[in-house]
Z-matrix of the N, CA and C atoms (Angstrom, degrees):
N
C 1 1.464
C 2 1.517 1 108.64
N 3 1.293 2 115.13 1 143.17
C 4 1.456 3 122.63 2 -176.74
C 5 1.536 4 110.27 3 -86.78
N 6 1.325 5 116.62 4 144.86
C 7 1.469 6 121.48 5 179.67
C 8 1.532 7 109.56 6 -63.39
N 9 1.337 8 117.20 7 143.87
C 10 1.473 9 120.89 8 -177.42
C 11 1.526 10 113.87 9 -55.39
N 12 1.338 11 117.29 10 -40.57
C 13 1.466 12 118.65 11 -178.92
C 14 1.528 13 111.60 12 -68.81
N 15 1.330 14 117.25 13 -31.54
C 16 1.462 15 120.19 14 176.15
C 17 1.528 16 110.75 15 -74.39
N 18 1.313 17 116.37 16 -35.50
C 19 1.466 18 120.14 17 175.95
C 20 1.524 19 109.96 18 -63.14
N 21 1.330 20 116.78 19 -38.06
C 22 1.470 21 120.37 20 177.42
C 23 1.526 22 111.05 21 -63.28
N 24 1.331 23 116.57 22 -39.30
C 25 1.473 24 120.27 23 177.34
C 26 1.524 25 110.50 24 -63.25
N 27 1.329 26 116.29 25 -43.44
C 28 1.464 27 120.09 26 177.90
C 29 1.523 28 111.18 27 -61.16
N 30 1.319 29 116.86 28 -41.86
C 31 1.464 30 121.32 29 179.65
C 32 1.524 31 111.08 30 -62.91
N 33 1.334 32 116.59 31 -40.33
C 34 1.459 33 119.48 32 179.49
C 35 1.525 34 110.82 33 -62.67
N 36 1.319 35 117.38 34 -40.11
C 37 1.462 36 120.65 35 179.24
C 38 1.524 37 110.31 36 -71.56
N 39 1.323 38 116.81 37 -47.05
C 40 1.460 39 122.05 38 -174.11
C 41 1.517 40 112.75 39 -63.21
N 42 1.305 41 117.53 40 -39.02
C 43 1.461 42 120.60 41 -172.70
C 44 1.527 43 113.71 42 -101.81
N 45 1.314 44 117.41 43 4.23
C 46 1.468 45 121.97 44 177.23
C 47 1.522 46 108.80 45 -87.61
N 48 1.314 47 116.30 46 115.58
C 49 1.463 48 120.55 47 -177.80
C 50 1.520 49 112.33 48 -69.12
N 51 1.314 50 118.15 49 -14.70
C 52 1.460 51 121.77 50 179.67
C 53 1.533 52 111.94 51 -85.79
N 54 1.337 53 117.88 52 -15.17
C 55 1.462 54 121.30 53 179.92
C 56 1.526 55 109.96 54 -71.58
N 57 1.321 56 115.85 55 155.66
C 58 1.461 57 120.94 56 178.88
C 59 1.526 58 109.14 57 -64.64
N 60 1.329 59 117.01 58 139.82
C 61 1.471 60 120.13 59 -178.51
C 62 1.530 61 113.80 60 -54.93
N 63 1.332 62 117.69 61 -38.37
C 64 1.468 63 120.21 62 179.96
C 65 1.529 64 110.99 63 -64.20
N 66 1.331 65 116.43 64 -40.06
C 67 1.463 66 120.31 65 178.77
C 68 1.525 67 110.93 66 -68.63
N 69 1.331 68 115.57 67 -40.19
C 70 1.468 69 120.19 68 177.90
C 71 1.523 70 109.90 69 -60.99
N 72 1.318 71 116.20 70 -45.38
C 73 1.458 72 120.18 71 -178.46
C 74 1.521 73 111.27 72 -62.91
N 75 1.330 74 117.33 73 -41.73
C 76 1.464 75 120.80 74 178.01
C 77 1.529 76 110.72 75 -61.70
N 78 1.329 77 116.72 76 -42.99
C 79 1.466 78 120.64 77 179.02
C 80 1.524 79 110.63 78 -66.83
N 81 1.335 80 117.25 79 -40.79
C 82 1.468 81 120.82 80 177.91
C 83 1.516 82 111.59 81 -63.13
N 84 1.326 83 116.27 82 -38.57
C 85 1.460 84 120.70 83 178.25
C 86 1.522 85 110.37 84 -62.33
N 87 1.316 86 116.67 85 -44.31
C 88 1.461 87 120.78 86 179.49
C 89 1.529 88 111.69 87 -65.76
N 90 1.330 89 117.00 88 -42.15
C 91 1.468 90 120.34 89 177.44
C 92 1.519 91 110.21 90 -61.82
N 93 1.318 92 116.64 91 -43.16
C 94 1.461 93 121.23 92 179.84
C 95 1.525 94 111.04 93 -62.21
N 96 1.312 95 115.64 94 -45.03
C 97 1.467 96 120.83 95 -179.34
C 98 1.526 97 111.37 96 -60.77
N 99 1.335 98 116.31 97 -31.63
C 100 1.463 99 121.20 98 -179.68
C 101 1.523 100 113.29 99 -93.35
N 102 1.332 101 117.19 100 1.14
C 103 1.457 102 120.96 101 177.65
C 104 1.523 103 114.05 102 70.45
N 105 1.319 104 117.30 103 28.54
C 106 1.463 105 121.73 104 -178.06
C 107 1.525 106 110.60 105 -102.28
N 108 1.330 107 116.57 106 138.11
C 109 1.467 108 122.71 107 174.98
C 110 1.532 109 111.65 108 50.71
N 111 1.314 110 117.50 109 44.43
C 112 1.464 111 121.10 110 -171.07
C 113 1.528 112 113.95 111 -56.90
N 114 1.305 113 118.50 112 -44.31
C 115 1.462 114 120.13 113 -178.66
C 116 1.523 115 110.87 114 -68.00
N 117 1.313 116 116.08 115 -41.86
C 118 1.465 117 119.80 116 178.99
C 119 1.533 118 110.78 117 -67.42
N 120 1.330 119 116.73 118 -36.73
C 121 1.466 120 120.89 119 176.13
C 122 1.528 121 109.63 120 -61.69
N 123 1.319 122 116.67 121 -46.11
C 124 1.466 123 120.35 122 179.17
C 125 1.525 124 111.55 123 -60.10
N 126 1.307 125 116.74 124 -46.03
C 127 1.467 126 120.90 125 -179.75
C 128 1.524 127 111.18 126 -62.11
N 129 1.325 128 116.71 127 -42.26
C 130 1.455 129 120.87 128 -179.32
C 131 1.520 130 110.96 129 -68.69
N 132 1.327 131 117.45 130 -41.01
C 133 1.463 132 120.70 131 176.25
C 134 1.529 133 110.73 132 -60.39
N 135 1.316 134 115.94 133 -43.67
C 136 1.465 135 120.14 134 178.92
C 137 1.528 136 109.96 135 -61.91
N 138 1.312 137 116.40 136 -41.32
C 139 1.454 138 121.13 137 178.94
C 140 1.533 139 110.89 138 -62.93
N 141 1.330 140 117.17 139 -44.85
C 142 1.464 141 120.79 140 177.43
C 143 1.519 142 111.39 141 -62.18
N 144 1.323 143 116.08 142 -41.72
C 145 1.455 144 121.02 143 -176.34
C 146 1.524 145 112.90 144 -68.65
N 147 1.313 146 117.60 145 -23.69
C 148 1.465 147 120.34 146 -176.27
C 149 1.525 148 113.56 147 -110.13
N 150 1.320 149 117.96 148 -0.50
C 151 1.464 150 121.77 149 -179.40
C 152 1.524 151 109.96 150 -81.20
N 153 1.314 152 116.68 151 127.93
C 154 1.461 153 121.68 152 -178.72
C 155 1.528 154 112.11 153 -63.78
N 156 1.322 155 118.08 154 -25.24
C 157 1.460 156 121.78 155 -178.37
C 158 1.530 157 112.98 156 -81.15
N 159 1.325 158 117.66 157 -12.56
C 160 1.459 159 121.40 158 -179.16
C 161 1.526 160 109.50 159 -76.72
N 162 1.342 161 117.32 160 131.22
C 163 1.462 162 119.53 161 177.20
C 164 1.537 163 111.02 162 -60.24
N 165 1.331 164 115.46 163 147.86
C 166 1.461 165 120.65 164 -176.52
C 167 1.528 166 112.98 165 -57.28
N 168 1.322 167 117.97 166 -38.92
C 169 1.467 168 119.92 167 -179.03
C 170 1.523 169 111.52 168 -62.28
N 171 1.328 170 116.62 169 -36.80
C 172 1.466 171 121.32 170 178.27
C 173 1.520 172 109.94 171 -72.05
N 174 1.343 173 116.59 172 -39.90
C 175 1.466 174 120.27 173 177.49
C 176 1.517 175 110.98 174 -58.09
N 177 1.329 176 116.13 175 -45.24
C 178 1.466 177 120.43 176 -178.93
C 179 1.513 178 110.62 177 -62.32
N 180 1.323 179 117.75 178 -44.14
C 181 1.465 180 120.76 179 179.39
C 182 1.530 181 111.58 180 -66.77
N 183 1.349 182 116.95 181 -37.83
C 184 1.466 183 120.42 182 177.76
C 185 1.525 184 110.57 183 -65.31
N 186 1.331 185 116.53 184 -43.07
C 187 1.472 186 120.32 185 178.51
C 188 1.513 187 110.49 186 -64.44
N 189 1.327 188 117.22 187 -39.47
C 190 1.464 189 120.70 188 177.69
C 191 1.525 190 110.96 189 -61.61
N 192 1.319 191 116.93 190 -42.77
C 193 1.467 192 120.21 191 178.36
C 194 1.524 193 110.82 192 -67.02
N 195 1.331 194 117.24 193 -39.85
C 196 1.463 195 120.07 194 176.15
C 197 1.523 196 110.79 195 -60.52
N 198 1.316 197 116.45 196 -39.37
C 199 1.456 198 120.97 197 178.09
C 200 1.525 199 110.77 198 -62.03
N 201 1.311 200 116.40 199 -39.80
C 202 1.467 201 120.69 200 177.92
C 203 1.526 202 111.00 201 -67.02
N 204 1.334 203 116.11 202 -29.23
C 205 1.463 204 120.76 203 178.86
C 206 1.525 205 111.73 204 -85.90
N 207 1.334 206 116.75 205 -1.15
C 208 1.461 207 123.20 206 178.17
C 209 1.525 208 111.61 207 60.76
N 210 1.312 209 115.27 208 57.30
C 211 1.453 210 121.82 209 177.94
C 212 1.522 211 107.42 210 -104.84
N 213 1.308 212 116.73 211 114.68
C 214 1.458 213 119.21 212 -178.25
C 215 1.526 214 113.00 213 -113.16
N 216 1.310 215 117.78 214 -0.09
C 217 1.461 216 119.60 215 -179.89
C 218 1.524 217 110.05 216 -141.81
N 219 1.307 218 115.38 217 163.15
C 220 1.463 219 121.35 218 179.06
C 221 1.528 220 109.89 219 -69.21
N 222 1.329 221 117.15 220 153.62
C 223 1.464 222 119.70 221 176.43
C 224 1.529 223 110.88 222 -61.80
N 225 1.307 224 115.69 223 151.00
C 226 1.460 225 120.47 224 178.45
C 227 1.518 226 109.72 225 -71.08
N 228 1.299 227 115.38 226 141.85
C 229 1.461 228 121.12 227 178.29
C 230 1.527 229 109.44 228 -98.93
N 231 1.325 230 115.94 229 139.46
C 232 1.461 231 121.40 230 175.53
C 233 1.514 232 108.42 231 -100.34
N 234 1.316 233 115.54 232 142.24
C 235 1.452 234 116.64 233 174.88
C 236 1.535 235 107.96 234 -72.20
N 237 1.313 236 118.43 235 153.76
C 238 1.468 237 121.90 236 -174.37
C 239 1.530 238 113.85 237 -56.80
N 240 1.302 239 118.07 238 -35.53
C 241 1.464 240 120.58 239 -179.72
C 242 1.522 241 110.45 240 -67.38
N 243 1.329 242 116.50 241 -45.36
C 244 1.473 243 121.24 242 179.05
C 245 1.527 244 110.08 243 -63.88
N 246 1.325 245 117.34 244 -39.55
C 247 1.452 246 121.52 245 178.78
C 248 1.530 247 110.60 246 -62.70
N 249 1.316 248 117.18 247 -44.95
C 250 1.461 249 121.25 248 179.33
C 251 1.535 250 110.81 249 -62.79
N 252 1.342 251 117.21 250 -40.28
C 253 1.463 252 121.05 251 177.72
C 254 1.528 253 111.35 252 -62.18
N 255 1.334 254 116.36 253 -44.10
C 256 1.464 255 120.49 254 179.70
C 257 1.524 256 111.34 255 -65.65
N 258 1.334 257 116.66 256 -41.94
C 259 1.460 258 119.92 257 178.04
C 260 1.527 259 111.04 258 -61.08
N 261 1.326 260 116.94 259 -44.75
C 262 1.461 261 120.94 260 -179.99
C 263 1.527 262 110.65 261 -63.42
N 264 1.316 263 116.61 262 -41.37
C 265 1.455 264 121.15 263 179.02
C 266 1.526 265 111.44 264 -61.60
N 267 1.329 266 116.69 265 -44.03
C 268 1.465 267 121.00 266 179.06
C 269 1.527 268 111.70 267 -66.70
N 270 1.317 269 116.94 268 -39.95
C 271 1.464 270 120.31 269 177.59
C 272 1.526 271 110.45 270 -61.33
N 273 1.322 272 116.41 271 -45.46
C 274 1.466 273 119.96 272 179.50
C 275 1.520 274 110.87 273 -65.26
N 276 1.328 275 117.20 274 -37.12
C 277 1.460 276 121.30 275 -178.26
C 278 1.535 277 111.18 276 -68.54
N 279 1.329 278 117.82 277 -43.79
C 280 1.454 279 120.53 278 -173.21
C 281 1.514 280 114.61 279 -99.28
N 282 1.325 281 118.48 280 -24.52
C 283 1.450 282 121.10 281 -178.35
C 284 1.520 283 111.30 282 -106.99
N 285 1.319 284 115.56 283 -37.57
C 286 1.447 285 120.27 284 -177.65
C 287 1.529 286 110.13 285 100.73
N 288 1.285 287 115.40 286 -179.10
C 289 1.458 288 120.23 287 179.51
C 290 1.517 289 108.71 288 -115.25
N 291 1.324 290 115.09 289 153.28
C 292 1.473 291 118.73 290 -179.59
C 293 1.501 292 110.04 291 -117.41
């Protein structure tokens, strides 16, 4: 199992849209192998695999990893209102209210 502070570093790389796709994929692979953030990893892999800006070599590796994770459908989409409600709920749960 990976140390929590190292897992946080991997998450920052994996979920940062500004990071290089190859670095994101490597971080996603490590998170997946450790069973961390599985749903978010799947969604991000799907996003990388279907983004026109992602290099083909990265797309192929992302699709291969998705195949290993047994993903046969696109991630579910939340409507904007439901997403805002969930975000607010999480903020209140982990940050609190002022």
